[in-house]
SETIRO-172638 format. One line per field, with one value per residue: residue in one letter; x, y, z of N, C-alpha, C in turn. Coordinates in pm, 1 decimal, always signed. Atoms other than C-alpha are relative to their C-alpha. Example, Ala and Ser with C-alpha at 12.3 -4.5 7.8 and 13.67 -1.06 7.14 Angstrom:
<rs>
code [A/S]
neast [+89.0/-82.0]
nnorth [-119.0/-119.0]
nup [+0.0/-6.0]
caeast [+1230.0/+1367.0]
canorth [-450.0/-106.0]
caup [+780.0/+714.0]
ceast [+90.0/-77.0]
cnorth [+120.0/+109.0]
cup [+0.0/+73.0]
</rs>
This chain:
<rs>
code [M/A/A/A/E/L/L/S/D/E/G/Y/R/A/D/G/R/R/P/A/E/L/R/K/V/R/A/R/M/G/V/F/G/Q/A/D/G/S/A/Y/I/E/Q/G/N/T/K/A/L/A/V/V/Y/G/P/H/E/M/R/G/S/R/G/K/A/L/P/D/R/A/L/V/H/C/R/Y/G/L/A/T/F/S/T/G/E/R/R/R/R/P/P/H/G/D/R/Q/S/A/E/L/A/L/Q/L/Q/Q/T/F/E/A/A/I/L/T/H/L/Y/P/R/S/Q/I/D/I/Y/V/Q/I/L/Q/A/D/G/G/N/Y/C/A/G/V/N/A/A/T/L/A/V/M/D/A/G/I/P/M/R/D/Y/V/C/A/S/T/A/G/L/A/E/D/T/P/L/A/D/L/S/S/P/E/E/A/A/G/G/P/Q/L/V/L/A/L/L/P/A/T/G/Q/M/A/L/L/Q/L/S/A/R/L/H/Q/E/R/L/E/A/A/L/E/A/A/E/Q/A/C/R/A/L/H/A/V/L/D/R/V/V/R/Q/R/L/R/E/V/T/A/A/L/G/D]
neast [+14.1/-91.5/+59.6/-3.9/+102.0/+133.0/+66.7/-39.9/-47.6/+117.8/+46.2/+102.3/-43.6/+18.1/+143.1/+65.6/+36.9/-90.7/-65.4/+84.8/+132.3/+34.4/+67.0/+145.2/+48.7/+140.5/+21.0/+137.2/+17.0/+108.6/-11.2/-0.8/+113.3/-14.4/-85.6/+59.6/-35.4/-86.6/-24.1/-87.4/-57.8/-97.0/-85.4/-64.3/+21.5/-6.2/+136.4/-3.0/+126.3/-11.4/+120.6/-11.5/+93.4/-5.6/-60.8/+63.0/-71.4/-130.9/-4.8/-116.1/-28.7/+56.0/-107.4/-55.3/+90.1/-53.6/+108.9/+36.2/+19.6/+12.7/-118.0/+11.2/-71.5/-5.7/-69.4/-28.9/-50.4/+4.1/+61.1/-99.5/+8.2/-10.0/-117.1/-37.2/-64.9/+92.4/-65.8/+88.3/-4.9/+42.7/+144.7/+32.9/-83.6/-142.6/-48.2/+33.3/+142.8/+16.3/-47.9/+97.5/+118.1/-31.6/+8.1/+141.6/+54.7/-46.4/+62.4/+141.1/+7.5/-13.1/+117.6/+126.5/+26.9/+4.4/+41.7/+144.8/+33.1/-93.3/+10.0/+55.5/-96.8/+36.8/-81.8/-12.5/-68.9/-27.8/-52.3/-36.4/+45.4/-89.5/-109.5/-65.4/-58.1/+79.7/+92.0/+36.1/+80.6/+134.6/+60.6/+38.9/+115.0/+115.4/+34.1/+68.0/+139.5/+66.1/+25.0/+112.6/+117.7/+40.8/+54.5/-93.0/-45.2/-141.9/-38.8/-11.8/-38.4/-141.9/-28.4/-140.0/-57.0/-144.7/-62.8/-139.8/-71.8/-68.3/-104.8/+47.2/+142.6/+81.6/+106.9/+102.5/+76.5/-88.2/+43.5/-95.1/-129.0/-69.6/-55.8/-108.7/-114.7/-98.6/-29.3/+52.5/+146.0/+57.3/+139.9/+61.0/+141.2/+28.8/+133.2/-4.7/+56.3/-97.0/-135.7/-74.5/-52.7/+17.8/-112.5/-94.7/-109.6/-94.3/-77.9/-141.2/-27.0/+18.4/-32.2/+122.1/+76.7/+62.0/+102.3/+114.5/+69.4/+72.1/+105.7/+105.4/+72.2/+83.0/+107.6/+98.2/+68.7/+92.6/+112.8/+81.6/+69.9/+103.4/+116.5/+62.5/+61.0/+113.9/+112.9/+48.1/+74.1/+126.0/+85.2/+46.5/+98.3/+124.3/+58.0/+55.3/+116.6/+107.7/+46.9/+80.2/+123.9/+88.8]
nnorth [+123.4/+103.6/+133.2/+58.2/-63.7/+32.5/+82.2/-24.5/+119.0/+84.7/+56.8/-83.5/-100.2/-137.1/-31.4/+88.6/+128.9/+113.2/+8.2/+51.9/-63.5/-100.3/-122.1/+10.8/-13.9/-37.2/-8.6/-12.1/+12.1/-81.7/-134.5/-99.2/+46.1/-18.5/+106.4/+133.7/+59.0/-88.1/+43.6/-82.4/+82.3/-55.3/+94.8/-94.2/-136.7/-2.4/-2.7/+14.1/+4.1/+62.7/-0.4/+87.3/-21.7/+107.3/-1.6/-85.5/-0.2/-65.3/-143.6/-34.9/+86.0/+135.2/+93.8/+52.3/+103.4/+136.6/+82.5/+114.2/-37.1/-142.7/-76.2/-59.9/-128.3/-43.9/-121.0/-1.6/-131.7/-50.8/-132.2/-100.0/-18.7/+131.9/+5.4/-128.7/-79.9/-75.6/-24.8/+2.4/+126.3/-10.8/+20.9/+141.0/+82.1/+4.7/+128.0/+105.9/+29.1/+75.5/+136.2/+66.9/+26.4/+118.8/+113.3/+20.3/+64.2/+138.6/+70.8/+30.0/+89.6/+136.4/+36.1/-22.3/+93.0/-92.5/+68.0/-11.7/-130.7/-32.8/-129.9/-101.9/-63.8/-17.9/-106.6/+1.7/-120.4/+5.3/-124.6/+6.6/-124.8/-24.6/+96.6/+27.9/+133.3/+99.2/-74.3/+80.1/+114.3/-50.7/-24.0/+130.3/+51.4/-81.4/+33.5/+129.7/-23.4/-78.1/+90.8/+84.2/-86.0/-17.4/+126.4/+60.5/+128.0/+17.3/+133.9/-1.1/-129.2/-34.7/-61.5/-43.0/-47.0/-11.3/+64.5/-38.1/+70.3/-71.1/+99.5/+127.7/+15.5/-53.1/-94.7/-6.4/-123.1/-104.5/-139.7/-89.1/-4.6/+127.4/+0.6/-98.1/+49.7/+42.1/+142.5/+74.8/+0.2/+60.9/-25.7/+121.3/+3.9/+143.3/+55.1/+89.7/+133.9/+86.0/-30.5/-60.0/-133.9/-90.8/-94.1/+12.6/-95.0/-8.9/-123.3/+33.3/+142.7/+63.1/+141.2/+77.9/+17.5/-128.5/-23.4/+86.9/-52.8/-121.5/+39.3/+63.4/-107.5/-68.2/+91.3/+4.6/-129.3/+1.4/+87.8/-72.8/-104.2/+67.0/+18.5/-131.7/-40.7/+87.8/-49.5/-123.9/+38.3/+62.3/-106.6/-74.1/+84.8/-8.5/-132.6/-6.7/+88.8/-65.8/-113.1/+55.2/+50.1/-114.6]
nup [-77.8/+47.1/+3.3/-133.9/-83.5/+50.6/-101.4/-138.6/-70.0/-25.9/+126.0/+62.5/+95.6/-48.4/-6.0/-96.3/+57.6/+0.5/+131.4/+108.0/-9.0/+99.9/-41.6/+10.6/+137.9/+23.2/+146.0/+49.6/+145.0/+53.5/-57.4/+107.3/+78.9/+143.8/+55.1/+1.4/-128.5/-78.7/-137.2/-83.2/-106.5/-94.0/-69.5/-89.5/+47.1/+145.9/+54.1/+146.1/+72.4/+132.1/+82.6/+117.3/+110.0/+98.0/+133.6/+100.3/+127.0/-2.8/+23.2/+79.7/+114.5/-7.9/+31.1/-125.2/-51.6/+2.3/+54.5/-84.0/-140.6/-28.2/-38.4/-132.9/-1.7/-139.7/-43.3/-143.2/-35.8/-137.3/-10.4/-41.3/-145.0/-62.5/-87.3/-57.3/+102.6/+84.8/+127.7/+116.2/+72.5/+139.5/+12.9/+21.5/-86.0/+26.6/+52.0/-94.7/+14.7/+125.0/-26.2/-86.3/+83.5/+79.2/-92.1/-27.8/+119.6/+5.1/-112.1/+25.2/+115.5/-51.8/-80.5/+71.2/+110.6/+114.0/+123.2/+14.0/+58.7/+108.7/+68.9/-89.2/-89.0/-140.2/-59.1/-146.0/-47.6/-144.1/-55.7/-141.3/-61.4/-112.6/+12.6/-128.0/+6.3/+71.7/+86.6/+117.1/-45.3/-27.5/+131.0/+55.8/-75.0/+38.5/+138.6/-2.8/-37.9/+105.7/+112.4/-40.3/-3.0/+140.1/+49.5/+95.1/-56.5/-28.8/-43.0/-145.3/-56.1/-3.2/-129.7/+1.6/-125.8/-12.3/-115.1/-16.9/-105.6/-106.8/-16.6/+56.0/-27.0/+110.4/-32.1/+104.2/+19.8/-51.4/-3.5/+66.1/-71.2/+15.5/+135.5/+4.9/-75.7/+98.2/-1.8/+115.5/+9.2/+119.4/+31.6/+54.3/+38.4/-3.2/+21.7/-115.7/+18.1/+68.1/-42.4/+110.9/-24.5/+113.4/-4.3/-111.0/+16.4/-111.3/+1.4/-18.4/-1.0/-131.0/-11.9/+21.9/-123.8/-34.7/+101.7/-28.3/-118.0/+39.7/+93.3/-80.0/-68.6/+99.2/+39.5/-108.1/-0.1/+114.1/-32.4/-98.1/+75.6/+78.7/-86.6/-17.4/+127.5/+26.1/-81.7/+62.8/+120.6/-40.8/-51.0/+117.2/+66.8/-79.4/+20.0/+136.0/+3.4/-74.7/+80.5/+109.6/-57.9/-26.4]
caeast [+3522.3/+3802.4/+3729.8/+3830.4/+3563.0/+3273.6/+3194.3/+3194.3/+3349.6/+2995.1/+2947.5/+2719.2/+2752.0/+2748.4/+2371.3/+2298.7/+2253.7/+2404.3/+2640.2/+2375.1/+2084.6/+1912.8/+1812.0/+1438.5/+1255.4/+933.7/+782.1/+466.9/+343.8/+120.8/+251.7/+251.2/-78.8/+43.9/+285.5/+200.2/+379.1/+549.6/+698.3/+872.0/+1111.4/+1302.0/+1596.2/+1712.0/+1760.9/+1806.0/+1493.1/+1423.9/+1139.3/+1090.1/+839.8/+774.7/+612.6/+522.2/+536.7/+467.5/+565.8/+923.7/+991.8/+1226.7/+1393.3/+1192.7/+1516.7/+1613.2/+1318.9/+1417.5/+1221.1/+1218.7/+1189.5/+1125.0/+1394.2/+1447.9/+1543.5/+1660.7/+1756.0/+1911.6/+1965.9/+2036.1/+1809.6/+2002.4/+1884.6/+1966.5/+2302.9/+2461.7/+2650.0/+2478.7/+2691.2/+2528.3/+2439.1/+2414.1/+2050.4/+2065.5/+2297.3/+2670.5/+2889.3/+2833.9/+2456.6/+2486.9/+2688.8/+2435.6/+2151.9/+2327.3/+2365.6/+1997.6/+1910.4/+2123.5/+1977.9/+1616.8/+1683.1/+1775.1/+1442.2/+1169.5/+1007.8/+1096.8/+1018.4/+646.9/+667.8/+861.8/+924.1/+823.5/+991.7/+982.4/+1107.4/+1234.8/+1325.3/+1488.1/+1547.2/+1736.1/+1563.1/+1791.2/+2132.1/+2258.9/+2423.9/+2310.1/+2163.3/+2175.9/+2034.0/+1741.5/+1681.4/+1675.8/+1432.0/+1203.4/+1220.6/+1123.1/+806.9/+733.3/+768.7/+531.7/+293.0/+289.6/+181.8/+490.7/+573.6/+909.2/+1096.8/+1138.2/+1179.8/+1509.1/+1643.3/+1965.2/+2191.5/+2541.6/+2780.8/+3122.9/+3376.7/+3480.2/+3815.2/+3685.8/+3323.0/+3077.2/+2832.9/+2504.5/+2326.5/+2594.9/+2509.5/+2682.4/+2943.3/+3022.4/+3068.3/+3290.4/+3516.8/+3683.2/+3681.2/+3604.1/+3242.6/+3022.2/+2687.5/+2459.0/+2132.9/+1975.3/+1678.2/+1594.5/+1388.5/+1666.5/+1966.7/+2065.2/+2287.6/+2174.0/+2463.2/+2774.7/+3025.9/+3336.1/+3519.0/+3846.9/+4013.2/+3928.7/+4067.0/+3819.1/+3720.1/+3652.5/+3464.2/+3244.8/+3164.7/+3070.2/+2871.3/+2681.1/+2592.6/+2464.9/+2264.3/+2096.7/+2018.7/+1861.3/+1646.2/+1533.1/+1447.2/+1253.6/+1025.8/+962.8/+896.3/+666.6/+453.6/+433.0/+319.2/+56.1/-73.6/-96.5/-284.5/-536.1/-584.1/-638.0/-877.9/-1076.2/-1094.5/-1224.0/-1481.0/-1614.9]
canorth [+1730.7/+1475.3/+1110.9/+1019.4/+1255.3/+1103.3/+863.6/+936.1/+697.2/+569.6/+489.2/+780.3/+1013.9/+1393.7/+1406.6/+1136.9/+843.8/+498.2/+402.7/+211.3/+444.1/+649.3/+1010.1/+1063.1/+1022.7/+1200.0/+1176.9/+1266.3/+1185.0/+1391.3/+1727.8/+1899.9/+1877.0/+1990.2/+1696.8/+1335.2/+1233.6/+1413.2/+1354.7/+1538.7/+1380.3/+1486.3/+1281.8/+1462.4/+1821.3/+1727.6/+1806.1/+1703.1/+1747.6/+1528.7/+1569.0/+1334.6/+1403.1/+1123.2/+892.9/+1138.2/+1188.7/+1291.0/+1661.3/+1829.0/+1605.7/+1289.6/+1134.5/+1086.7/+851.3/+494.4/+233.2/-28.9/+171.1/+506.5/+767.7/+865.6/+1232.1/+1369.1/+1700.0/+1744.8/+2075.5/+2246.7/+2536.0/+2860.3/+2866.6/+2499.5/+2566.9/+2841.9/+2954.7/+3224.1/+3184.0/+3240.4/+2919.7/+2878.2/+2880.9/+2512.5/+2390.0/+2331.3/+2044.8/+1845.5/+1876.8/+1751.6/+1450.3/+1372.6/+1404.0/+1145.1/+915.2/+964.9/+869.4/+554.0/+460.2/+481.2/+319.0/+13.5/+23.0/+158.7/-85.5/+139.8/-128.0/-73.9/+276.7/+269.6/+599.8/+801.8/+1007.5/+1015.8/+1332.0/+1320.7/+1649.3/+1653.5/+1967.1/+1969.8/+2230.0/+2193.3/+2024.2/+1857.5/+1536.8/+1250.4/+1497.1/+1273.4/+980.0/+1187.6/+1290.2/+925.7/+831.0/+1123.6/+1034.0/+673.1/+793.7/+1041.2/+774.3/+549.7/+842.6/+882.0/+517.7/+419.9/+48.6/-31.7/-354.4/-253.1/+42.6/+227.8/+311.6/+506.0/+575.8/+685.4/+511.6/+589.8/+479.0/+621.4/+443.8/+84.6/+144.9/+174.0/+467.0/+472.4/+775.5/+1041.1/+1394.9/+1697.3/+1731.9/+1361.5/+1396.3/+1700.6/+1500.1/+1362.1/+992.4/+718.7/+729.6/+536.9/+597.3/+301.9/+286.3/-54.2/-247.4/-424.7/-719.1/-852.9/-692.9/-539.2/-233.3/+44.7/+267.3/+223.6/+502.8/+518.6/+833.9/+651.0/+313.3/+76.4/-255.1/-533.2/-589.5/-218.6/-193.2/-489.2/-331.9/+3.7/-164.4/-374.9/-60.0/+107.7/-201.1/-221.9/+150.3/+104.4/-181.9/+27.0/+310.2/+64.0/-12.8/+360.4/+430.9/+130.9/+266.4/+604.0/+437.2/+231.3/+540.6/+724.8/+430.6/+440.8/+814.7/+782.5/+489.3/+682.3/+987.5/+773.3/+619.6/+963.8]
caup [+1369.2/+1341.5/+1268.6/+1623.7/+1759.1/+1563.3/+1848.9/+2220.7/+2471.6/+2534.9/+2165.7/+2072.3/+1776.4/+1806.3/+1737.1/+1997.2/+1759.3/+1785.7/+1497.3/+1298.8/+1381.7/+1109.9/+1144.8/+1184.9/+852.6/+755.6/+408.7/+214.9/-133.8/-361.2/-241.4/-583.4/-766.4/-1110.0/-1150.7/-1232.8/-914.6/-628.8/-285.4/-3.6/+244.0/+551.9/+675.3/+985.0/+872.1/+506.5/+305.4/-54.5/-301.6/-609.9/-893.5/-1185.0/-1522.2/-1759.9/-1925.7/-2208.8/-2571.5/-2637.6/-2610.4/-2852.3/-3108.7/-3171.3/-3292.4/-2927.3/-2872.0/-2789.0/-2985.8/-2710.8/-2387.2/-2225.8/-2189.7/-1825.3/-1799.3/-1463.1/-1309.1/-966.7/-792.5/-462.1/-373.1/-322.3/+39.0/+107.9/+273.6/+477.8/+167.2/-36.3/-346.9/-681.2/-864.6/-1242.2/-1366.4/-1469.0/-1194.7/-1178.0/-1292.6/-972.4/-1012.1/-1371.2/-1252.4/-980.5/-1233.6/-1450.5/-1148.4/-1072.0/-1428.7/-1416.0/-1076.0/-1192.9/-1530.1/-1321.2/-1137.0/-1368.0/-1611.8/-1903.4/-2164.8/-2097.3/-2246.5/-2576.2/-2755.4/-2449.5/-2180.8/-1800.0/-1626.5/-1267.3/-1099.5/-755.5/-551.2/-222.0/-6.6/+295.1/+283.4/+599.9/+482.5/+260.5/+12.7/-293.1/-95.6/+27.8/-333.8/-445.3/-168.8/-254.1/-625.1/-548.0/-376.1/-656.6/-927.4/-733.2/-684.5/-1064.3/-1097.1/-1296.2/-1248.1/-1088.0/-1026.8/-663.9/-435.3/-470.5/-124.1/-73.9/+221.3/+304.1/+541.1/+680.5/+935.5/+1270.3/+1287.4/+1255.6/+1358.1/+1066.8/+1077.7/+885.0/+738.7/+778.9/+883.3/+733.3/+1013.7/+981.7/+605.0/+662.4/+895.3/+584.8/+667.0/+412.3/+292.7/+55.5/-112.1/-181.9/-376.7/-323.0/-459.5/-131.8/-259.0/-481.5/-315.7/-650.0/-619.6/-849.1/-737.1/-523.4/-478.5/-261.1/-158.5/-87.7/-112.5/+170.0/+285.5/+206.6/+570.4/+628.0/+299.0/+391.3/+730.9/+576.9/+299.8/+552.1/+747.6/+429.3/+329.0/+669.1/+652.9/+306.9/+434.4/+731.8/+491.4/+276.1/+570.7/+621.2/+252.4/+227.4/+513.8/+337.3/+11.7/+191.1/+370.6/+37.1/-112.3/+173.0/+123.0/-252.9/-206.1/+53.6/-176.4/-463.9/-232.8/-143.1]
ceast [+91.4/-66.8/-5.4/-109.2/-142.0/-80.2/+52.2/+52.0/-114.0/-58.8/-110.1/+64.5/-33.8/-146.7/-77.7/-37.5/+105.4/+61.2/-91.1/-135.3/-19.1/-46.7/-151.4/-45.2/-147.9/-17.5/-148.1/+1.8/-113.3/+0.6/-7.7/-102.5/+18.1/+86.3/-76.4/+29.8/+92.2/+15.3/+97.9/+52.5/+93.5/+76.0/+89.5/-33.1/+13.9/-141.1/+6.8/-141.0/+26.1/-133.5/+27.5/-107.7/+15.5/-56.4/-77.7/+80.5/+131.8/-13.5/+126.2/+15.2/-57.4/+104.6/+63.5/-85.5/+62.6/-110.7/-49.4/-26.2/-15.0/+136.5/-26.0/+88.1/-4.6/+70.6/+12.2/+56.2/-10.2/-64.1/+103.4/+2.0/+24.2/+119.0/+24.5/+66.8/-105.5/+64.7/-100.8/+16.2/-42.3/-148.0/-37.9/+93.4/+145.5/+39.9/-35.1/-147.0/-25.9/+44.1/-99.8/-129.1/+22.2/-5.3/-145.3/-66.7/+38.7/-64.4/-142.1/-20.8/+11.1/-126.6/-132.5/-14.5/-18.0/-49.8/-151.3/-41.3/+99.4/-31.2/-65.2/+109.5/-58.1/+96.9/-3.3/+81.9/+13.6/+61.0/+29.1/-31.9/+84.4/+104.1/+68.2/+51.9/-91.9/-95.4/-46.8/-91.0/-142.8/-73.1/-47.3/-125.2/-126.9/-45.1/-70.6/-147.5/-75.2/-31.8/-118.4/-129.0/-53.3/-59.0/+87.7/+54.7/+151.5/+26.9/-3.3/+14.9/+148.8/+22.7/+148.4/+43.5/+150.6/+46.9/+145.3/+62.3/+57.0/+106.9/-50.7/-148.8/-81.1/-112.6/-96.8/-61.1/+74.5/-65.8/+107.3/+132.7/+79.1/+61.0/+121.1/+124.4/+106.7/+37.9/-55.3/-152.1/-42.8/-146.5/-55.0/-145.2/-34.5/-144.0/-16.7/-47.5/+102.0/+141.6/+85.1/+44.8/-17.7/+113.8/+85.9/+117.3/+85.0/+79.5/+149.3/+16.3/-12.5/+47.0/-130.6/-84.9/-71.9/-110.4/-124.8/-79.8/-82.1/-116.5/-115.8/-82.6/-93.3/-117.2/-108.3/-78.2/-102.2/-122.0/-90.8/-78.9/-111.9/-126.7/-74.6/-72.9/-122.5/-122.5/-59.4/-84.5/-135.6/-97.6/-57.8/-108.6/-133.9/-69.1/-66.3/-126.9/-119.4/-57.7/-87.8/-134.5/-99.2/-60.9]
cnorth [-107.6/-135.7/-62.4/+55.7/-34.2/-82.7/+36.1/-129.6/-97.1/-59.1/+78.4/+98.9/+139.7/+38.7/-96.8/-136.4/-105.8/-12.9/-42.8/+69.7/+105.6/+129.1/-18.1/+30.0/+35.8/+13.7/+10.2/-14.6/+91.4/+142.1/+109.6/-42.6/+8.4/-107.4/-131.7/-74.3/+93.5/-55.6/+95.0/-88.4/+82.7/-116.2/+81.7/+140.2/+13.8/-14.6/-0.4/-8.2/-64.5/+8.0/-82.0/+37.9/-116.3/-129.6/+89.7/-8.4/+74.8/+149.3/+32.9/-94.5/-140.1/-105.8/-59.9/-112.3/-137.6/-95.6/-108.7/+35.7/+151.3/+59.9/+61.1/+124.6/+56.4/+134.4/-2.9/+136.9/+28.0/+137.6/+99.2/+19.8/-130.5/-13.9/+138.3/+91.0/+71.3/+31.1/-13.4/-131.8/+22.2/-33.7/-146.1/-91.3/+1.0/-139.1/-115.4/-38.6/-81.4/-144.7/-77.4/-29.8/-124.1/-126.0/-33.6/-73.0/-147.8/-84.0/-40.5/-77.7/-145.5/-47.0/+13.0/-100.9/+81.1/-66.8/+6.2/+127.7/+36.0/+136.0/+108.0/+49.5/+12.1/+100.9/-9.4/+121.4/-7.1/+132.6/-20.7/+135.2/+38.0/-111.1/-18.1/-143.8/-99.6/+62.2/-83.0/-115.7/+42.7/+27.5/-128.4/-52.3/+78.8/-35.4/-135.4/+16.9/+74.9/-86.5/-90.3/+80.9/+23.4/-127.7/-68.7/-129.4/-5.3/-144.6/-10.4/+144.8/+22.8/+76.3/+31.9/+50.2/+14.1/-85.1/+44.6/-80.2/+99.5/-95.7/-132.3/-23.2/+58.1/+89.0/+5.5/+138.9/+120.5/+138.3/+86.1/+11.3/-129.7/-12.3/+92.2/-46.1/-58.9/-145.7/-69.4/-7.9/-76.4/+39.5/-125.4/+26.1/-145.9/-28.3/-112.0/-142.6/-96.5/+18.8/+60.3/+140.9/+83.6/+100.5/-31.7/+90.9/+1.5/+128.6/-27.9/-151.6/-53.5/-144.3/-79.0/-12.9/+128.3/+34.5/-82.3/+51.9/+123.0/-34.2/-66.8/+104.8/+72.8/-87.4/-5.7/+130.4/+6.1/-86.2/+63.6/+111.1/-59.8/-18.5/+131.8/+42.1/-84.8/+43.6/+125.8/-32.0/-59.4/+103.1/+82.3/-78.6/+3.5/+133.9/+11.0/-85.4/+63.4/+116.2/-48.5/-51.7/+110.5/+54.4]
cup [-59.2/+7.9/+138.8/+89.7/-44.8/+98.5/+137.8/+62.1/+27.9/-128.2/-67.8/-96.7/+52.1/+11.5/+88.4/-52.4/+28.8/-140.1/-114.6/-8.2/-108.4/+66.3/-17.8/-142.2/+1.0/-150.2/-31.2/-151.2/-44.9/+50.2/-105.7/-104.0/-150.3/-65.3/-3.0/+129.2/+75.1/+140.6/+67.3/+112.0/+86.4/+61.8/+91.7/-46.0/-150.9/-56.4/-152.0/-55.9/-135.6/-71.6/-125.3/-100.9/-97.7/+54.1/-96.9/-129.7/+13.9/-25.7/-76.8/-117.3/+19.6/-33.1/+123.9/+58.5/-15.4/-41.6/+93.3/+145.4/+13.2/+31.6/+137.9/+3.2/+142.1/+13.3/+151.2/+33.8/+148.2/-2.4/+52.6/+150.5/+75.8/+94.0/+57.8/-101.4/-84.6/-134.6/-114.1/-74.6/-144.6/-13.2/-17.9/+78.8/-42.0/-47.2/+94.2/-9.9/-125.9/+18.5/+85.1/-76.2/-85.3/+87.2/+32.4/-116.4/-4.3/+110.2/-33.7/-130.0/+43.9/+70.7/-75.2/-114.2/-128.6/-127.7/-21.5/-73.4/-110.9/-61.5/+86.9/+94.3/+139.9/+60.4/+151.5/+40.8/+151.9/+42.7/+147.7/+62.8/+120.9/+1.4/+134.5/+3.1/-69.0/-98.6/-119.3/+40.1/+31.3/-130.9/-66.0/+69.0/-32.0/-141.4/-8.7/+31.8/-109.7/-121.6/+31.4/+4.0/-141.1/-58.8/-102.2/+60.3/+17.2/+39.4/+152.0/+44.5/-28.6/+129.9/+5.9/+136.5/-13.8/+117.7/+4.5/+112.5/+99.0/+50.9/-58.1/+23.7/-115.0/+50.8/-116.5/-6.0/+57.3/-4.1/-66.1/+75.8/-12.5/-139.7/-8.3/+74.6/-90.4/+2.4/-123.1/+5.3/-124.0/-12.6/-66.3/-34.5/-25.3/-39.7/+102.7/-25.2/-60.4/+51.6/-109.4/+36.9/-125.3/-7.5/+121.5/-29.7/+125.2/-11.3/+11.1/-6.3/+141.9/-6.6/-5.1/+125.8/+39.2/-100.1/+29.7/+119.0/-36.0/-92.6/+72.8/+72.9/-96.5/-42.5/+106.2/+8.4/-114.1/+29.3/+105.2/-68.1/-84.1/+82.9/+19.3/-127.5/-31.5/+80.5/-61.1/-123.4/+37.9/+56.5/-115.2/-73.7/+73.6/-22.5/-136.4/-10.2/+70.6/-79.8/-116.2/+50.5/+30.2/-129.4]
</rs>
């Protein structure tokens, strides 16, 4: 799919969405009982699972413990069945997965109140079960819900979305075919209440006006996702409260 084919003459994308429209989002918290926190999210056909353990004592070398805050440890991986490719994956992920795990760590270090848990560790594991565009962003959104499910205080939600350009028209929440078109793309992880950017990545250089348009599309997508995630958290809170009442 060429960049010129991303939008029809009527202004619709290949999957029927308007340029600023998100894919349908479904999410649940508390899906894995053995973890301290867990969440599952679907954004279109992209599906992600996140589990959180901690805060707990440092595992392995205690010399890695930080005296003034918790260490955030992250792993990010694609399930072998997540794409059409059936290539063999290394047991602990490939180099790209390691890079994304580091980005995940940096993103959540900006949001979690780590100073409340000195000399401890928080583990965040993200698995992409089905990859169809915006994989890392879906992982971030699932991890946000899982951290909240674990009861770990955060400065704010972390909401993530991709954005791109079809010529000069910004597109929010890119699908896999749109990502494969090869146009300029960005990834944004936003703390909506303050507008702080926890992560911003660009795939190519952009003129300032085009960058601002794509960034605005990503910001609006993150704020729309925030409203969805907030409803999921409130529903989970009602369920937990009702269970305690019984």
